[in-house]
N, CA, C and O atoms as CSV, one atom per row, in Angstrom:
chain,resi,resn,atom,element,x,y,z
A,1,UNK,N,N,-15.680,11.724,-12.470
A,1,UNK,CA,C,-15.707,10.494,-13.125
A,1,UNK,C,C,-15.294,9.342,-12.630
A,1,UNK,O,O,-14.268,9.345,-11.950
A,2,UNK,N,N,-15.940,8.233,-12.845
A,2,UNK,CA,C,-15.584,6.899,-12.314
A,2,UNK,C,C,-15.284,5.812,-13.320
A,2,UNK,O,O,-15.542,5.934,-14.518
A,3,UNK,N,N,-14.691,4.675,-12.743
A,3,UNK,CA,C,-14.651,3.525,-13.696
A,3,UNK,C,C,-14.853,2.266,-12.618
A,3,UNK,O,O,-14.596,2.346,-11.417
A,4,UNK,N,N,-15.348,1.136,-13.276
A,4,UNK,CA,C,-15.509,0.149,-12.497
A,4,UNK,C,C,-14.016,-0.505,-11.965
A,4,UNK,O,O,-12.998,-0.449,-12.654
A,5,UNK,N,N,-14.076,-1.097,-10.688
A,5,UNK,CA,C,-12.815,-1.716,-10.378
A,5,UNK,C,C,-12.750,-3.030,-11.075
A,5,UNK,O,O,-13.778,-3.608,-11.426
A,6,UNK,N,N,-11.494,-3.537,-11.294
A,6,UNK,CA,C,-11.416,-4.746,-12.010
A,6,UNK,C,C,-10.657,-5.490,-10.910
A,6,UNK,O,O,-9.426,-5.493,-10.936
A,7,UNK,N,N,-11.280,-6.072,-10.019
A,7,UNK,CA,C,-10.764,-6.876,-8.762
A,7,UNK,C,C,-9.924,-8.022,-9.225
A,7,UNK,O,O,-8.961,-8.275,-8.501
A,8,UNK,N,N,-10.105,-8.811,-10.351
A,8,UNK,CA,C,-9.142,-9.764,-10.859
A,8,UNK,C,C,-7.917,-9.178,-11.330
A,8,UNK,O,O,-6.903,-9.874,-11.261
A,9,UNK,N,N,-7.839,-7.983,-11.811
A,9,UNK,CA,C,-6.624,-7.427,-12.250
A,9,UNK,C,C,-5.813,-7.092,-10.856
A,9,UNK,O,O,-4.649,-7.443,-10.661
A,10,UNK,N,N,-6.585,-6.389,-9.959
A,10,UNK,CA,C,-6.089,-6.183,-8.826
A,10,UNK,C,C,-5.225,-7.228,-8.059
A,10,UNK,O,O,-4.053,-7.121,-7.701
A,11,UNK,N,N,-6.092,-8.264,-7.896
A,11,UNK,CA,C,-5.398,-9.555,-7.289
A,11,UNK,C,C,-4.144,-10.139,-8.017
A,11,UNK,O,O,-3.093,-10.405,-7.434
A,12,UNK,N,N,-4.358,-10.302,-9.308
A,12,UNK,CA,C,-3.197,-10.800,-10.170
A,12,UNK,C,C,-2.137,-10.022,-10.106
A,12,UNK,O,O,-1.031,-10.514,-9.881
A,13,UNK,N,N,-2.325,-8.569,-10.311
A,13,UNK,CA,C,-1.099,-7.655,-10.357
A,13,UNK,C,C,-0.342,-7.838,-8.849
A,13,UNK,O,O,0.887,-7.881,-8.793
A,14,UNK,N,N,-1.052,-7.925,-7.822
A,14,UNK,CA,C,-0.571,-8.067,-6.562
A,14,UNK,C,C,0.302,-9.462,-6.346
A,14,UNK,O,O,1.390,-9.447,-5.770
A,15,UNK,N,N,-0.278,-10.619,-6.855
A,15,UNK,CA,C,0.075,-11.849,-6.884
A,15,UNK,C,C,1.408,-11.961,-7.735
A,15,UNK,O,O,2.369,-12.631,-7.359
A,16,UNK,N,N,1.376,-11.307,-8.808
A,16,UNK,CA,C,2.608,-11.362,-9.618
A,16,UNK,C,C,3.954,-10.426,-9.066
A,16,UNK,O,O,5.156,-10.674,-9.161
A,17,UNK,N,N,3.298,-9.337,-8.496
A,17,UNK,CA,C,4.482,-8.683,-7.747
A,17,UNK,C,C,5.119,-9.492,-6.443
A,17,UNK,O,O,6.269,-9.346,-6.030
A,18,UNK,N,N,4.277,-10.229,-5.981
A,18,UNK,CA,C,4.691,-10.992,-4.751
A,18,UNK,C,C,5.571,-12.408,-5.139
A,18,UNK,O,O,6.264,-13.059,-4.356
A,19,UNK,N,N,5.340,-12.671,-6.519
A,19,UNK,CA,C,5.855,-14.029,-6.887
A,19,UNK,C,C,7.325,-14.352,-6.270
A,19,UNK,O,O,8.230,-13.595,-6.618
A,20,UNK,N,N,7.590,-15.268,-5.506
A,20,UNK,CA,C,8.914,-15.820,-5.255
A,20,UNK,C,C,9.538,-14.891,-4.142
A,20,UNK,O,O,10.747,-14.816,-3.923
A,21,UNK,N,N,8.643,-14.255,-3.527
A,21,UNK,CA,C,8.835,-13.110,-2.362
A,21,UNK,C,C,8.093,-13.510,-1.099
A,21,UNK,O,O,8.673,-13.881,-0.078
A,22,UNK,N,N,6.802,-13.417,-1.227
A,22,UNK,CA,C,5.937,-13.655,-0.064
A,22,UNK,C,C,4.442,-13.912,-0.439
A,22,UNK,O,O,4.044,-13.751,-1.593
A,23,UNK,N,N,3.741,-14.262,0.440
A,23,UNK,CA,C,2.248,-14.556,0.155
A,23,UNK,C,C,1.298,-13.444,0.147
A,23,UNK,O,O,0.988,-12.891,1.203
A,24,UNK,N,N,0.851,-13.109,-0.904
A,24,UNK,CA,C,0.183,-11.775,-1.042
A,24,UNK,C,C,-1.230,-11.759,-0.567
A,24,UNK,O,O,-1.846,-10.694,-0.589
A,25,UNK,N,N,-1.788,-12.844,-0.144
A,25,UNK,CA,C,-3.134,-13.004,0.359
A,25,UNK,C,C,-3.655,-12.043,1.549
A,25,UNK,O,O,-4.721,-11.432,1.469
A,26,UNK,N,N,-2.788,-11.976,2.663
A,26,UNK,CA,C,-3.011,-10.998,3.711
A,26,UNK,C,C,-3.076,-9.622,3.172
A,26,UNK,O,O,-3.922,-8.870,3.658
A,27,UNK,N,N,-2.282,-9.180,2.213
A,27,UNK,CA,C,-2.297,-7.697,1.903
A,27,UNK,C,C,-3.607,-7.649,0.773
A,27,UNK,O,O,-4.320,-6.646,0.805
A,28,UNK,N,N,-3.889,-8.647,-0.138
A,28,UNK,CA,C,-4.993,-8.363,-1.018
A,28,UNK,C,C,-6.347,-8.381,0.109
A,28,UNK,O,O,-7.212,-7.517,-0.031
A,29,UNK,N,N,-6.453,-9.264,1.064
A,29,UNK,CA,C,-7.600,-9.187,1.755
A,29,UNK,C,C,-7.606,-7.823,2.585
A,29,UNK,O,O,-8.658,-7.188,2.521
A,30,UNK,N,N,-6.726,-7.367,3.242
A,30,UNK,CA,C,-6.718,-6.073,3.820
A,30,UNK,C,C,-6.947,-4.905,3.085
A,30,UNK,O,O,-7.605,-3.957,3.515
A,31,UNK,N,N,-6.371,-4.959,1.887
A,31,UNK,CA,C,-6.399,-3.876,0.876
A,31,UNK,C,C,-8.045,-3.853,0.370
A,31,UNK,O,O,-8.619,-2.764,0.392
A,32,UNK,N,N,-8.771,-5.042,-0.072
A,32,UNK,CA,C,-9.975,-5.088,-0.397
A,32,UNK,C,C,-10.948,-4.659,0.897
A,32,UNK,O,O,-11.973,-4.005,0.709
A,33,UNK,N,N,-10.623,-4.992,1.917
A,33,UNK,CA,C,-11.471,-4.464,3.099
A,33,UNK,C,C,-11.524,-3.058,3.424
A,33,UNK,O,O,-12.527,-2.445,3.792
A,34,UNK,N,N,-10.297,-2.573,3.248
A,34,UNK,CA,C,-10.026,-0.994,3.283
A,34,UNK,C,C,-10.793,-0.180,2.308
A,34,UNK,O,O,-11.529,0.765,2.591
A,35,UNK,N,N,-10.522,-0.681,1.056
A,35,UNK,CA,C,-11.126,-0.023,-0.119
A,35,UNK,C,C,-12.578,-0.159,0.054
A,35,UNK,O,O,-13.220,0.801,-0.372
A,36,UNK,N,N,-13.249,-1.118,0.577
A,36,UNK,CA,C,-14.671,-1.052,0.752
A,36,UNK,C,C,-15.155,-0.158,1.765
A,36,UNK,O,O,-16.189,0.484,1.582
A,37,UNK,N,N,-14.437,-0.063,2.894
A,37,UNK,CA,C,-14.883,0.902,3.957
A,37,UNK,C,C,-14.464,2.173,3.923
A,37,UNK,O,O,-15.099,2.990,4.591
A,38,UNK,N,N,-13.423,2.573,3.220
A,38,UNK,CA,C,-13.089,3.931,2.997
A,38,UNK,C,C,-13.310,4.534,1.608
A,38,UNK,O,O,-12.683,5.537,1.267
A,39,UNK,N,N,-14.145,3.968,0.847
A,39,UNK,CA,C,-14.623,4.415,-0.513
A,39,UNK,C,C,-15.146,5.715,-0.524
A,39,UNK,O,O,-14.960,6.540,-1.417
A,40,UNK,N,N,-15.912,5.898,0.659
A,40,UNK,CA,C,-16.709,7.022,0.548
A,40,UNK,C,C,-15.950,8.399,0.356
A,40,UNK,O,O,-16.583,9.377,-0.041
A,41,UNK,N,N,-14.587,8.480,0.636
A,41,UNK,CA,C,-13.924,9.714,0.467
A,41,UNK,C,C,-13.959,10.138,-0.995
A,41,UNK,O,O,-14.000,11.349,-1.213
A,42,UNK,N,N,-13.949,9.276,-2.045
A,42,UNK,CA,C,-13.946,9.724,-3.410
A,42,UNK,C,C,-14.921,9.219,-4.188
A,42,UNK,O,O,-15.176,9.758,-5.265
A,43,UNK,N,N,-15.656,8.030,-3.718
A,43,UNK,CA,C,-16.921,7.462,-4.603
A,43,UNK,C,C,-17.842,6.922,-3.672
A,43,UNK,O,O,-17.519,6.606,-2.527
A,44,UNK,N,N,-18.854,6.823,-4.087
A,44,UNK,CA,C,-19.985,6.255,-3.278
A,44,UNK,C,C,-20.236,4.882,-3.361
A,44,UNK,O,O,-20.962,4.367,-2.511
A,45,UNK,N,N,-19.691,4.139,-4.356
A,45,UNK,CA,C,-19.724,2.774,-4.372
A,45,UNK,C,C,-18.151,2.165,-4.312
A,45,UNK,O,O,-17.218,2.621,-4.974
A,46,UNK,N,N,-18.073,1.139,-3.458
A,46,UNK,CA,C,-16.682,0.685,-3.433
A,46,UNK,C,C,-16.156,-0.055,-4.459
A,46,UNK,O,O,-14.981,-0.419,-4.434
A,47,UNK,N,N,-17.121,-0.393,-5.624
A,47,UNK,CA,C,-16.771,-1.098,-6.805
A,47,UNK,C,C,-16.356,0.021,-7.925
A,47,UNK,O,O,-16.146,-0.303,-9.094
A,48,UNK,N,N,-16.274,1.161,-7.527
A,48,UNK,CA,C,-15.773,2.462,-8.454
A,48,UNK,C,C,-14.697,2.900,-8.217
A,48,UNK,O,O,-14.420,3.006,-7.022
A,49,UNK,N,N,-13.762,3.288,-9.137
A,49,UNK,CA,C,-12.647,3.908,-8.871
A,49,UNK,C,C,-12.675,5.363,-9.522
A,49,UNK,O,O,-12.867,5.603,-10.714
A,50,UNK,N,N,-12.446,6.287,-8.504
A,50,UNK,CA,C,-12.381,7.786,-8.941
A,50,UNK,C,C,-11.171,7.969,-10.015
A,50,UNK,O,O,-10.022,7.554,-9.865
A,51,UNK,N,N,-11.622,8.595,-10.994
A,51,UNK,CA,C,-10.457,8.840,-12.057
A,51,UNK,C,C,-9.999,10.335,-11.893
A,51,UNK,O,O,-10.611,11.174,-11.231
A,52,UNK,N,N,-8.872,10.542,-12.569
A,52,UNK,CA,C,-8.388,12.012,-12.733
A,52,UNK,C,C,-7.299,12.073,-11.425
A,52,UNK,O,O,-6.647,13.110,-11.305
A,53,UNK,N,N,-7.128,11.152,-10.604
A,53,UNK,CA,C,-6.215,11.481,-9.562
A,53,UNK,C,C,-4.786,11.194,-9.823
A,53,UNK,O,O,-4.525,10.272,-10.596
A,54,UNK,N,N,-3.975,11.766,-9.357
A,54,UNK,CA,C,-2.390,11.430,-9.350
A,54,UNK,C,C,-2.172,10.350,-8.726
A,54,UNK,O,O,-1.737,10.505,-7.585
A,55,UNK,N,N,-2.355,9.085,-9.149
A,55,UNK,CA,C,-2.025,7.985,-8.338
A,55,UNK,C,C,-0.689,7.672,-7.827
A,55,UNK,O,O,-0.513,6.965,-6.835
A,56,UNK,N,N,0.292,8.227,-8.542
A,56,UNK,CA,C,1.751,8.121,-8.250
A,56,UNK,C,C,1.906,9.115,-7.001
A,56,UNK,O,O,2.515,8.759,-5.993
A,57,UNK,N,N,1.371,10.271,-7.115
A,57,UNK,CA,C,1.556,11.219,-5.904
A,57,UNK,C,C,0.926,10.601,-4.717
A,57,UNK,O,O,1.536,10.517,-3.651
A,58,UNK,N,N,-0.471,10.099,-4.902
A,58,UNK,CA,C,-1.093,9.428,-3.904
A,58,UNK,C,C,-0.279,8.220,-3.205
A,58,UNK,O,O,-0.194,8.098,-1.983
A,59,UNK,N,N,0.235,7.452,-4.029
A,59,UNK,CA,C,1.165,6.235,-3.441
A,59,UNK,C,C,2.461,6.779,-2.885
A,59,UNK,O,O,2.963,6.121,-1.973
A,60,UNK,N,N,3.143,7.972,-3.320
A,60,UNK,CA,C,4.051,8.516,-2.543
A,60,UNK,C,C,3.622,9.026,-1.292
A,60,UNK,O,O,4.368,8.792,-0.341
A,61,UNK,N,N,2.472,9.743,-1.058
A,61,UNK,CA,C,1.997,10.246,0.111
A,61,UNK,C,C,1.819,9.053,1.227
A,61,UNK,O,O,2.140,9.155,2.411
A,62,UNK,N,N,1.247,7.918,0.605
A,62,UNK,CA,C,0.998,6.572,1.490
A,62,UNK,C,C,2.373,6.189,1.915
A,62,UNK,O,O,2.533,5.947,3.111
A,63,UNK,N,N,3.314,6.105,1.164
A,63,UNK,CA,C,4.532,5.590,1.670
A,63,UNK,C,C,5.171,6.637,2.559
A,63,UNK,O,O,5.884,6.190,3.458
A,64,UNK,N,N,5.060,7.778,2.480
A,64,UNK,CA,C,5.441,8.833,3.469
A,64,UNK,C,C,4.850,8.516,4.849
A,64,UNK,O,O,5.467,8.486,5.914
A,65,UNK,N,N,3.435,8.264,4.623
A,65,UNK,CA,C,2.827,7.883,6.054
A,65,UNK,C,C,3.529,6.570,6.759
A,65,UNK,O,O,3.885,6.430,7.930
A,66,UNK,N,N,3.599,5.761,5.776
A,66,UNK,CA,C,4.114,4.397,6.282
A,66,UNK,C,C,5.559,4.619,6.836
A,66,UNK,O,O,5.855,4.078,7.901
A,67,UNK,N,N,6.314,5.250,6.288
A,67,UNK,CA,C,7.560,5.591,6.911
A,67,UNK,C,C,7.512,6.100,8.212
A,67,UNK,O,O,8.157,5.591,9.129
A,68,UNK,N,N,6.748,7.128,8.355
A,68,UNK,CA,C,6.523,7.879,9.609
A,68,UNK,C,C,5.994,6.847,10.712
A,68,UNK,O,O,6.429,6.848,11.864
A,69,UNK,N,N,5.058,6.007,10.266
A,69,UNK,CA,C,4.519,5.124,11.494
A,69,UNK,C,C,5.806,4.039,11.782
A,69,UNK,O,O,6.014,3.679,12.941
A,70,UNK,N,N,6.555,3.599,10.796
A,70,UNK,CA,C,7.419,2.616,11.020
A,70,UNK,C,C,8.751,3.173,11.978
A,70,UNK,O,O,9.316,2.449,12.798
A,71,UNK,N,N,9.072,4.383,11.745
A,71,UNK,CA,C,10.123,4.927,12.425
A,71,UNK,C,C,9.586,5.241,13.781
A,71,UNK,O,O,10.262,5.038,14.790
A,72,UNK,N,N,8.399,5.727,13.817
A,72,UNK,CA,C,7.822,5.864,15.279
A,72,UNK,C,C,7.722,4.634,16.064
A,72,UNK,O,O,8.120,4.608,17.228
A,73,UNK,N,N,7.148,3.488,15.419
A,73,UNK,CA,C,7.267,2.309,16.130
A,73,UNK,C,C,8.634,2.014,16.384
A,73,UNK,O,O,8.789,1.656,17.551
A,74,UNK,N,N,9.805,2.035,15.637
A,74,UNK,CA,C,10.954,1.659,15.880
A,74,UNK,C,C,11.517,2.397,17.113
A,74,UNK,O,O,12.168,1.852,18.005
A,75,UNK,N,N,11.205,3.630,17.056
A,75,UNK,CA,C,11.755,4.654,18.152
A,75,UNK,C,C,11.123,4.078,19.423
A,75,UNK,O,O,11.846,3.862,20.395
A,76,UNK,N,N,9.899,3.836,19.462
A,76,UNK,CA,C,9.278,3.181,20.633
A,76,UNK,C,C,9.531,1.780,21.009
A,76,UNK,O,O,9.262,1.426,22.157
A,77,UNK,N,N,10.003,0.979,20.192
A,77,UNK,CA,C,9.994,-0.448,20.373
A,77,UNK,C,C,11.347,-0.950,19.851
A,77,UNK,O,O,11.391,-2.018,19.240
A,78,UNK,N,N,12.467,-0.214,20.071
A,78,UNK,CA,C,13.765,-0.601,19.434
A,78,UNK,C,C,14.235,-1.932,19.866
A,78,UNK,O,O,14.908,-2.613,19.092
A,79,UNK,N,N,13.884,-2.408,21.212
A,79,UNK,CA,C,14.411,-3.668,21.708
A,79,UNK,C,C,13.328,-4.847,21.267
A,79,UNK,O,O,13.570,-6.006,21.604
A,80,UNK,N,N,12.226,-4.562,20.572
A,80,UNK,CA,C,11.317,-5.535,20.342
A,80,UNK,C,C,11.883,-6.712,19.307
A,80,UNK,O,O,12.835,-6.457,18.569
A,81,UNK,N,N,11.344,-7.801,19.300
A,81,UNK,CA,C,11.884,-8.838,18.561
A,81,UNK,C,C,11.528,-8.588,17.165
A,81,UNK,O,O,12.208,-9.085,16.268
A,82,UNK,N,N,10.344,-7.735,16.874
A,82,UNK,CA,C,10.050,-7.431,15.646
A,82,UNK,C,C,10.687,-6.180,14.856
A,82,UNK,O,O,10.423,-5.870,13.694
A,83,UNK,N,N,11.622,-5.496,15.768
A,83,UNK,CA,C,12.183,-4.450,15.230
A,83,UNK,C,C,13.060,-4.731,13.928
A,83,UNK,O,O,13.041,-3.904,13.016
A,84,UNK,N,N,13.677,-5.660,13.853
A,84,UNK,CA,C,14.314,-6.012,12.402
A,84,UNK,C,C,13.411,-6.057,11.389
A,84,UNK,O,O,13.528,-5.369,10.375
A,85,UNK,N,N,12.537,-6.799,11.582
A,85,UNK,CA,C,11.304,-6.796,10.422
A,85,UNK,C,C,10.798,-5.452,10.201
A,85,UNK,O,O,10.647,-5.148,9.017
A,86,UNK,N,N,10.542,-4.699,10.957
A,86,UNK,CA,C,10.114,-3.142,10.775
A,86,UNK,C,C,11.306,-2.465,10.066
A,86,UNK,O,O,11.093,-1.712,9.115
A,87,UNK,N,N,12.271,-2.657,10.405
A,87,UNK,CA,C,13.399,-2.062,9.875
A,87,UNK,C,C,13.524,-2.464,8.390
A,87,UNK,O,O,13.766,-1.573,7.575
A,88,UNK,N,N,13.370,-3.787,7.962
A,88,UNK,CA,C,13.558,-4.146,6.817
A,88,UNK,C,C,12.408,-3.706,5.960
A,88,UNK,O,O,12.558,-3.426,4.770
A,89,UNK,N,N,11.203,-3.649,6.617
A,89,UNK,CA,C,9.886,-3.073,6.052
A,89,UNK,C,C,10.174,-1.580,5.469
A,89,UNK,O,O,9.862,-1.115,4.372
A,90,UNK,N,N,10.815,-1.027,6.469
A,90,UNK,CA,C,11.126,0.440,6.134
A,90,UNK,C,C,12.162,0.710,4.911
A,90,UNK,O,O,12.093,1.687,4.166
A,91,UNK,N,N,13.045,-0.228,4.838
A,91,UNK,CA,C,14.000,-0.323,3.632
A,91,UNK,C,C,13.210,-0.450,2.443
A,91,UNK,O,O,13.437,0.218,1.434
A,92,UNK,N,N,12.216,-1.357,2.546
A,92,UNK,CA,C,11.379,-1.592,1.096
A,92,UNK,C,C,10.571,-0.336,0.995
A,92,UNK,O,O,10.341,0.006,-0.165
A,93,UNK,N,N,10.122,0.376,1.868
A,93,UNK,CA,C,9.374,1.470,1.646
A,93,UNK,C,C,10.311,2.491,1.029
A,93,UNK,O,O,9.951,3.086,0.013
A,94,UNK,N,N,11.466,2.725,1.571
A,94,UNK,CA,C,12.232,3.595,0.786
A,94,UNK,C,C,12.933,3.250,-0.658
A,94,UNK,O,O,13.562,4.080,-1.315
A,95,UNK,N,N,12.748,2.070,-0.987
A,95,UNK,CA,C,12.963,1.504,-2.143
A,95,UNK,C,C,11.884,1.852,-3.204
A,95,UNK,O,O,12.107,2.308,-4.325
A,96,UNK,N,N,10.476,1.511,-2.569
A,96,UNK,CA,C,9.524,1.791,-3.371
A,96,UNK,C,C,9.333,3.385,-3.552
A,96,UNK,O,O,8.856,3.790,-4.612
A,97,UNK,N,N,9.651,4.180,-2.668
A,97,UNK,CA,C,9.392,5.527,-2.899
A,97,UNK,C,C,10.455,6.191,-3.811
A,97,UNK,O,O,10.146,7.119,-4.558
A,98,UNK,N,N,11.841,5.647,-3.725
A,98,UNK,CA,C,12.750,5.897,-4.663
A,98,UNK,C,C,12.407,5.607,-6.131
A,98,UNK,O,O,12.599,6.379,-7.070
A,99,UNK,N,N,11.901,4.446,-6.183
A,99,UNK,CA,C,11.170,3.920,-7.651
A,99,UNK,C,C,10.293,4.803,-8.165
A,99,UNK,O,O,10.365,5.178,-9.335
A,100,UNK,N,N,9.402,5.205,-7.340
A,100,UNK,CA,C,8.158,6.177,-7.759
A,100,UNK,C,C,8.700,7.450,-8.078
A,100,UNK,O,O,8.008,8.198,-8.769
A,101,UNK,N,N,9.969,7.874,-7.642
A,101,UNK,CA,C,10.492,9.394,-7.763
A,101,UNK,C,C,11.197,9.394,-9.029
A,101,UNK,O,O,11.459,10.464,-9.578
A,102,UNK,N,N,11.547,8.200,-9.571
A,102,UNK,CA,C,12.521,8.206,-10.951
A,102,UNK,C,C,11.792,8.772,-11.997
A,102,UNK,O,O,10.606,8.478,-12.145
A,103,UNK,N,N,12.454,9.671,-12.853
A,103,UNK,CA,C,11.870,10.033,-14.025
A,103,UNK,C,C,12.318,9.369,-15.365
A,103,UNK,O,O,11.786,9.700,-16.425
């Protein structure tokens, strides 16, 4: 089963989450581009959303992947000027994962 995507809701929810924190535009643009090119894994039309998936589990898996990429980058680039930003991003990934694990 599928349902149509609500692009306006997706954008507004992201903007609201970013309010007072950062500019959400880069993530919105990147996310929409990825959804369009990777949609074939679950649906044939990028404007459809596959239903019946465990979205919280999917999000936790993606956060786990993000954690891996960040710690590997930090290990390989510990002296880089972006290391502190990557570390703070890792902290936010941990917070997001913790929030999704609460019952």
